[in-house]
C-alpha positions as CSV (number, residue, x, y, z in Angstrom):
1,M,22.6,57.7,103.8
2,K,21.0,56.6,100.5
3,N,23.4,58.5,98.3
4,R,26.4,57.5,100.3
5,I,26.1,53.6,100.4
6,V,28.2,51.5,98.1
7,A,27.5,47.7,98.1
8,L,30.3,45.3,97.4
9,V,28.9,41.9,96.6
10,V,31.1,38.8,96.5
11,N,30.8,35.0,96.6
12,N,33.1,34.7,99.6
13,L,33.8,37.4,102.2
14,Y,37.4,36.3,102.2
15,D,37.8,38.0,98.8
16,L,37.0,41.4,100.4
17,W,39.6,40.8,103.1
18,L,42.3,39.6,100.8
19,W,41.8,41.9,97.8
20,R,39.5,44.8,98.5
21,Q,40.6,46.3,101.7
22,P,42.2,49.3,99.9
23,L,39.0,50.0,98.0
24,I,37.0,49.8,101.3
25,Q,39.3,52.1,103.1
26,V,39.4,54.7,100.4
27,L,35.6,54.7,100.0
28,Q,35.1,55.2,103.7
29,E,37.6,58.0,103.8
30,A,35.7,59.6,100.8
31,G,32.6,59.6,103.0
32,Y,30.8,56.5,101.8
33,E,29.2,53.7,103.9
34,V,30.4,50.4,102.6
35,V,28.0,47.5,102.8
36,A,29.7,44.1,102.3
37,I,27.3,41.5,100.9
38,G,28.3,37.8,100.8
39,P,27.3,34.3,101.8
40,P,27.8,33.2,105.5
41,G,31.3,32.3,106.4
42,P,34.1,32.7,109.0
43,W,35.4,36.0,107.6
44,R,32.3,38.1,108.6
45,E,33.8,39.4,111.8
46,K,37.0,40.6,110.1
47,I,35.0,42.5,107.6
48,V,33.0,44.1,110.4
49,R,36.2,45.2,112.0
50,L,37.0,47.1,108.7
51,G,34.0,49.3,109.5
52,C,31.6,47.7,107.1
53,Q,28.0,46.6,107.6
54,V,27.9,43.0,106.6
55,I,24.7,41.4,105.1
56,V,24.7,37.7,104.2
57,Y,22.7,36.0,101.5
58,P,22.5,32.3,100.5
59,L,24.8,31.3,97.7
60,S,26.0,27.9,96.4
61,R,29.3,28.8,94.7
62,R,29.2,25.8,92.3
63,G,25.7,24.3,92.5
64,L,22.8,24.8,90.1
65,N,19.9,23.9,92.3
66,P,17.0,26.1,90.9
67,L,15.5,26.7,94.3
68,I,18.8,27.9,95.8
69,E,19.7,30.0,92.8
70,A,16.2,31.6,92.9
71,T,16.7,32.3,96.6
72,S,20.0,34.0,95.9
73,L,18.4,36.3,93.4
74,T,15.3,37.2,95.6
75,R,17.4,37.7,98.7
76,L,19.7,40.1,96.9
77,F,16.6,42.0,95.6
78,G,15.3,42.3,99.1
79,I,18.7,43.5,100.4
80,Y,18.9,46.2,97.7
81,R,15.4,47.4,98.4
82,R,16.2,47.8,102.1
83,C,19.6,49.4,102.0
84,Q,19.2,51.3,98.7
85,P,22.8,51.7,97.7
86,I,23.7,54.3,95.1
87,I,26.3,51.9,93.7
88,A,26.3,48.1,93.6
89,H,29.6,46.6,92.6
90,H,29.6,42.8,92.0
91,F,32.6,40.5,91.8
92,T,32.8,37.0,90.2
93,I,30.3,35.1,88.1
94,K,27.3,34.4,90.4
95,P,27.3,37.8,92.1
96,N,27.6,39.4,88.7
97,F,24.7,37.3,87.4
98,Y,22.2,37.5,90.3
99,G,23.4,40.7,91.7
100,T,23.1,42.6,88.5
101,L,19.6,41.3,87.9
102,A,18.5,42.0,91.4
103,A,20.0,45.5,91.3
104,R,18.3,46.3,88.1
105,L,14.9,45.1,89.5
106,A,15.4,47.1,92.7
107,G,16.3,50.3,90.9
108,V,19.9,50.6,92.0
109,P,21.2,53.7,90.1
110,V,24.7,52.5,89.3
111,M,25.7,48.8,88.7
112,V,29.3,47.7,88.1
113,A,30.5,44.1,87.5
114,T,34.0,42.9,87.8
115,V,34.9,39.7,85.8
116,T,37.8,38.2,87.8
117,G,38.0,35.2,85.5
118,L,35.8,33.0,83.4
119,G,35.6,30.1,85.8
120,Y,35.2,26.3,85.5
121,I,32.7,26.2,82.6
122,W,35.2,28.1,80.4
123,T,38.4,26.4,81.6
124,D,37.2,22.7,81.5
125,D,36.8,20.8,78.3
126,G,34.5,18.1,79.6
127,P,31.0,17.5,78.3
128,K,29.3,19.0,81.3
129,A,31.3,22.2,81.1
130,R,30.7,22.5,77.3
131,L,26.9,22.1,77.9
132,L,26.9,24.7,80.7
133,R,29.0,27.0,78.5
134,A,26.5,26.7,75.6
135,I,23.5,27.4,77.9
136,L,24.8,29.9,80.5
137,G,27.3,31.7,78.3
138,P,24.7,33.7,76.2
139,A,22.7,34.4,79.4
140,Y,25.7,35.7,81.2
141,R,26.6,38.0,78.3
142,Q,23.1,39.4,78.3
143,V,23.1,40.1,82.0
144,L,26.4,41.8,81.8
145,R,24.9,44.2,79.3
146,L,22.5,45.4,82.0
147,A,25.5,46.7,84.1
148,D,26.5,50.3,83.6
149,A,30.2,49.1,83.4
150,V,32.0,45.8,83.3
151,I,35.6,45.7,84.6
152,Y,37.8,43.1,83.0
153,L,41.3,42.0,84.1
154,N,42.5,40.9,80.7
155,E,41.5,41.7,77.1
156,A,40.7,38.1,76.1
157,D,37.9,37.8,78.7
158,R,36.5,41.1,77.5
159,Q,36.4,39.8,74.0
160,V,34.5,36.7,75.2
161,L,31.8,38.4,77.3
162,G,31.7,42.1,76.3
163,G,29.2,44.5,77.8
164,R,27.7,48.0,77.0
165,R,30.7,49.7,78.6
166,T,33.8,47.8,79.4
167,V,36.9,48.9,81.3
168,L,40.3,47.1,81.4
169,I,42.0,47.3,84.8
170,P,45.2,45.4,85.4
171,G,44.3,43.2,88.3
172,E,43.0,43.8,91.8
173,G,46.0,45.9,92.9
174,I,48.7,45.1,95.4
175,D,50.4,47.0,98.3
176,L,53.9,47.4,96.8
177,E,55.4,48.1,100.3
178,A,53.9,45.0,101.9
179,F,55.1,42.9,98.9
180,S,58.6,44.0,98.1
181,P,62.1,42.3,98.0
182,E,62.9,44.0,101.3
183,A,59.6,43.2,103.0
184,V,60.8,40.0,104.7
185,S,63.9,40.3,106.9
186,S,66.9,37.9,106.5
187,D,66.2,36.7,110.1
188,R,62.7,35.7,109.2
189,R,63.9,33.9,106.1
190,L,66.3,31.9,108.2
191,I,63.6,31.0,110.6
192,L,61.4,29.9,107.8
193,H,64.1,27.8,106.2
194,K,64.6,26.1,109.6
195,E,60.9,25.5,110.1
196,L,60.7,23.8,106.7
197,G,63.9,21.8,107.3
198,L,65.7,23.6,104.4
199,R,69.3,24.8,104.1
200,P,69.5,28.5,103.2
201,E,71.2,27.7,99.9
202,T,68.5,25.1,98.9
203,P,66.9,26.1,95.6
204,V,63.1,26.5,96.0
205,V,60.5,26.4,93.2
206,L,57.2,27.7,94.5
207,M,53.6,27.2,93.2
208,V,50.7,28.8,95.1
209,S,47.1,28.2,94.0
210,R,43.9,26.4,94.8
211,M,44.5,22.7,94.2
212,L,42.6,22.4,91.0
213,R,43.3,20.5,87.8
214,H,42.9,23.6,85.6
215,K,45.5,25.4,87.7
216,G,48.1,23.1,86.3
217,V,48.9,21.3,89.5
218,A,49.4,18.0,87.9
219,E,51.7,19.5,85.3
220,F,53.8,21.1,88.1
221,V,54.1,17.8,89.9
222,E,55.1,16.0,86.7
223,A,57.7,18.7,85.9
224,A,59.1,18.3,89.5
225,R,59.2,14.5,89.0
226,R,61.3,15.0,85.8
227,L,63.6,17.6,87.3
228,R,64.3,15.9,90.6
229,Q,66.0,13.0,88.7
230,F,68.8,15.5,87.8
231,Y,68.4,18.1,90.5
232,P,67.6,16.1,93.7
233,H,68.6,19.0,95.9
234,V,65.8,21.3,94.5
235,V,62.7,21.6,96.6
236,F,59.3,22.1,94.9
237,L,56.8,23.7,97.3
238,L,53.1,23.3,96.5
239,V,50.9,25.6,98.6
240,G,47.1,26.1,98.7
241,P,43.8,24.5,99.7
242,S,41.9,21.7,98.1
243,D,38.7,23.4,97.0
244,D,35.9,21.0,98.0
245,G,33.3,23.0,96.1
246,N,35.0,22.8,92.7
247,P,34.5,19.9,90.3
248,A,38.2,20.2,89.2
249,R,39.5,19.8,92.8
250,I,42.5,17.5,93.5
251,P,41.7,15.4,96.6
252,V,43.9,16.0,99.6
253,E,44.8,12.3,99.6
254,E,46.4,12.6,96.1
255,L,48.3,15.7,97.2
256,Q,49.6,13.9,100.3
257,A,50.7,10.9,98.1
258,W,52.8,13.2,95.9
259,D,54.3,14.6,99.1
260,A,55.0,11.1,100.6
261,A,56.7,10.1,97.3
262,G,59.1,13.0,97.7
263,V,58.1,14.6,94.4
264,V,56.9,17.9,95.9
265,R,56.4,19.3,99.4
266,Y,52.7,19.9,99.8
267,L,52.2,22.5,102.6
268,G,48.5,23.0,102.3
269,P,46.9,26.4,102.8
270,R,49.3,28.9,104.4
271,D,48.9,32.5,105.6
272,D,52.6,33.3,105.1
273,V,52.7,33.2,101.3
274,R,54.8,36.4,101.2
275,N,57.4,34.8,103.4
276,L,57.5,31.7,101.2
277,M,58.0,33.9,98.1
278,A,60.9,35.6,99.9
279,I,62.8,32.3,100.1
280,A,61.8,31.1,96.6
281,D,64.0,31.3,93.6
282,M,61.0,31.5,91.2
283,V,57.2,31.5,91.3
284,V,55.4,29.1,89.0
285,L,51.8,29.0,87.8
286,P,51.0,26.6,84.9
287,S,47.3,27.4,84.8
288,Y,44.9,26.8,81.9
289,R,43.2,30.2,82.1
290,E,43.1,33.1,84.5
291,G,41.6,36.5,85.0
292,L,44.8,38.1,86.3
293,P,46.5,35.9,88.8
294,R,47.3,37.6,92.1
295,V,50.0,35.1,92.9
296,L,52.0,36.2,89.8
297,V,51.5,39.8,90.7
298,E,52.7,39.2,94.3
299,G,55.7,37.2,92.9
300,A,56.5,40.1,90.6
301,A,56.3,42.6,93.4
302,M,58.6,40.4,95.5
303,G,61.1,40.6,92.7
304,K,60.9,37.0,91.6
305,P,61.3,35.5,88.1
306,L,58.1,34.0,86.9
307,V,57.2,30.8,85.0
308,A,53.7,30.6,83.7
309,T,51.6,29.4,80.8
310,D,51.0,31.5,77.7
311,I,47.3,32.1,78.4
312,P,45.1,35.1,79.0
313,G,45.8,36.5,82.5
314,C,49.3,35.1,82.9
315,R,50.7,36.8,79.9
316,E,49.5,40.2,81.3
317,V,52.0,39.7,84.2
318,V,54.8,37.6,82.5
319,R,56.8,39.2,79.7
320,H,58.5,36.3,78.1
321,G,62.2,36.6,78.2
322,I,62.1,39.8,80.3
323,N,60.7,39.0,83.7
324,G,60.0,35.3,83.2
325,L,59.2,32.5,80.8
326,L,55.9,31.5,79.2
327,V,55.2,27.9,78.1
328,S,52.3,26.2,76.4
329,P,49.6,25.0,78.8
330,R,49.1,21.3,79.7
331,N,52.8,20.7,78.8
332,P,54.9,19.4,81.7
333,I,57.9,18.9,79.5
334,A,58.0,22.5,78.4
335,L,57.3,23.6,82.0
336,A,60.3,21.5,83.3
337,E,62.6,23.0,80.6
338,A,61.6,26.6,81.6
339,I,62.2,25.9,85.3
340,E,65.5,24.2,84.5
341,T,66.6,27.3,82.5
342,L,66.2,29.5,85.5
343,L,67.6,26.9,87.9
344,K,70.8,26.8,85.9
345,D,71.3,30.6,85.5
346,P,71.3,32.7,88.7
347,I,72.2,35.8,86.8
348,L,69.2,35.4,84.6
349,R,67.0,34.9,87.7
350,S,68.4,38.1,89.2
351,Q,67.8,40.1,86.0
352,M,64.2,38.8,85.5
353,G,63.4,39.3,89.2
354,A,64.4,43.0,88.9
355,A,62.3,43.3,85.8
356,S,59.4,41.8,87.6
357,R,59.6,44.4,90.4
358,R,59.8,47.2,87.8
359,L,56.6,45.9,86.1
360,A,54.8,45.6,89.4
361,E,55.6,49.3,90.1
362,E,54.5,50.4,86.7
363,K,51.2,48.4,86.5
364,F,49.9,46.8,89.6
365,S,49.9,49.2,92.5
366,D,46.7,49.2,94.6
367,R,46.8,53.0,94.4
368,Q,46.5,52.9,90.7
369,V,43.7,50.3,90.7
370,V,41.6,52.0,93.4
371,A,42.0,55.4,91.7
372,Q,40.7,53.9,88.4
373,I,37.7,52.4,90.2
374,L,36.9,55.8,91.9
375,R,37.1,57.6,88.6
376,L,34.7,55.1,87.0
377,Y,32.2,55.5,89.9
378,A,32.3,59.3,89.4
379,E,31.8,59.0,85.6
380,L,28.9,56.7,86.0
381,L,27.2,58.8,88.6
382,E,27.6,61.9,86.4
383,A,26.3,60.0,83.4
384,K,23.1,59.2,85.3
385,G,22.7,62.8,86.3
386,L,23.4,62.0,89.9
387,P,25.4,64.3,92.2
388,V,29.0,63.4,92.4
389,P,30.3,64.3,95.9
390,E,33.2,66.7,96.1
391,S,34.9,64.1,98.3
392,L,35.0,61.7,95.3
393,L,35.9,64.3,92.7
394,N,38.8,65.8,94.7
395,F,39.9,62.7,96.6
396,T,43.5,61.6,96.5
397,V,44.1,57.9,96.9
398,E,47.7,58.6,97.9
399,Q,46.5,60.4,101.1
400,V,44.8,57.3,102.4
401,L,47.1,54.5,101.2
402,S,50.4,56.2,101.8
C-alpha cells in the first residue's frame, strides 16, 4: 500500500470532519488509503467512520515548550517511517512546520503544505507576537521551501511566506447544495425563530467565529451597542466558542455580560450554523486578518449579503458594493454604518444576496477545490518520476460528489 497512502496532517481532527470530507471521499474513490494524523481529541471516532486510519501525535496548538515541540517532530517522523505515505499533506502552522520537516527527514516523496491563515503571531500587534514573528517568521518561510508545493488561500499570505512552488486555491471548498438559499425549509426557520424567542419578521444580524479579539468580536459588540439605540428591534446574534488555547480569547464571562446587558445574544458554539444563516438578514465578520474565512463563504452560498473588513481573506469573498460591504478593520463606527446601510434597504440586501450566491457558484464549490488538489498531486508525482495511477489521472470529481 506504500504507493497508495495519503497522509492528511492537522492540528485538530475536527478540521478534517468540517472541511476535508470531500477530499477524503474523493481520494478513497480514486483508490488511495487516507491516513488522518492529528492530536488526540473527541473527533477521532467520526474520522474513523469516514474510512480513515487515524494516528494521533502530541501537539500543543499554542504552546512553545521545547520538549513538547520536539516530541511532536519526532513522533511525526516515526509515523512517516512506519506508514510510508507517498503524499503527506499538512494543514495549519504547526503541522506545516513539524510535518514538513519530519516528512523530509523520513523521505516522504511528495510534501504539500496548506497555509490556512497566518495565525496569532501575525494578527496580534503586542510585543510577544512581534518577537515571535521576528524569530519564527524566517524559520517558517525556510521550512515551507522544503515542501514540494504550498497552497495559499489568498495572495497576501503568499506574498508574506512564499515557497518554491506556490498555488492559490480559493478556500477549502463548500457543498453548494448543502449550503443554498433553499437548503433550510420555511418550517425549520419558523421553529428556529420560536426556539430563539424571535418573531419571523425580526431583523437578525449574525456573526459566527471563534471568540477572539482579532476576529473583531469587540467591534461587533460595539457596533451593536450603537445601532440598538436607534434599532432596538434588531437582534445581533454572536455564535462560536471561546478558544481556551488562544492568547486572544475573550472569556466566556465577558461574552455572557454582553448578553446580559442586552447588547448581543451570545449563543455559544452551535452545530446549526446553516439554519442560523437561513434566518439572518446578513452575515458579518470584522476580523483583523484571515486565510479565507469559511463563514463568509457559507454566508455567500446561502445567498446572504456580507459585511466584513477590508483585509486579506475577507476581500476574496466580499466584493464591495456588489455582494456586500467592506469596512476598515478595528473600526466599530464604520462597521455600524455598513450594517445600518443594509438594515435600511431590503432591496439592496436582496440584490447583494443574489450576487453572493453567484460568486459562491463561480469560485467556492468543493468540486472545484478538490479537483485542483488532485491535479496538483498528479503533477507533483509526475515531477518526481513517480507513477501516477490511472485512477487519479482519469478521475472525475463530479462522479463522487454529485
